N, C-alpha and C positions, 0 to 999 in steps of 0.2 A: 499556409494550409487553409483550404476551404472549410467552411463551417460544417458541411455535411460529412466530409472526410474526417474532420476532427471528432465529431460526435460518434462516428462509427469506430474510430480508433479507441476512444475512451470507453465506449460500450464494450468493446472486445476485451479490454483490460479488466473491466468489472466482471464480465462473464467468466473469464479465466480464474479470477480470484474466488468468485462464488463457487465455481465447480471444483477447484482444487485445494482450497484453504484447509479443509478438514484433513485431507491426506497429508499435508506437510506440517500440520499443527496438531499432532496427536494429543498434546496436553491442554489443548483449547486455551492457549494463551492469547490468541488473537480472535479465534472463532467466538462469536457472540458479543464481542466488545463493540462499543460505539465506534463507528467508522464514518469518516467524512471524506468526500471526494470534491476537489475543486480545481479549477484552472486558475493559474496565477499569471496575470498580465498577458495572457495568450502565449506564454513562453514555456510553461511547465504544467504538468498535472500532478497534484499533490494528493496523496492517500494518507490519512491520519487515523490511527487507532488510539483510543484513549482508554484509561482505566486498566492498563495492562500490568499485571502483578509482577511478571518476570518474562524475559525473552532470551533465547539462546541464538548464537550466530547461525546455527544450522537452520533455524526457523526463518531468520532474516534472509539467508541465502535461498531458501525455498520460495519465499514470497517473490524475491527478485527473479527467480527462474519462472514463476507463474506469470509475472508481469511480461516477461519475454522481450524486454527492451532494455537498453542501458538505463540505469537509474542509480540513485544514491539513497541512503537511509540515514536517519539519525534517531537516537534514543535519548530522551531527556526526562528528568524527573517531572512528574505532574504534581504529586503530593509526596509525603514521606513514605507512603506505601505503594504508590502506583507510578507507572511510566507512560509517556506518550511516545508512540513509535510512528515515525513519518517516513514515507517513501516519496521521492520526487523524480518524475519522469520528464526529461526534456522533450519538448514537442517539435523541436527543429531537426530531430534525427530521423 
């Protein structure tokens, strides 16, 4: 994938999340949390939310729908009280 096309694709994902996250996250479990976007080895785009107190499958499915591309997610403990929620979008699709 060419660099310009990759930047455009990633920017589109970020815009969709910014525009729709409040709608699919009514309890603000992800809204307002620290988020990091990064490309992993040119093969995947990773979106990581930190300091999440709780998350439901419906919210995860909503984010996946906002991303609009095949992706996977994982939820792991960050501390005793918080979670890290990570979405990974393959870039070869």
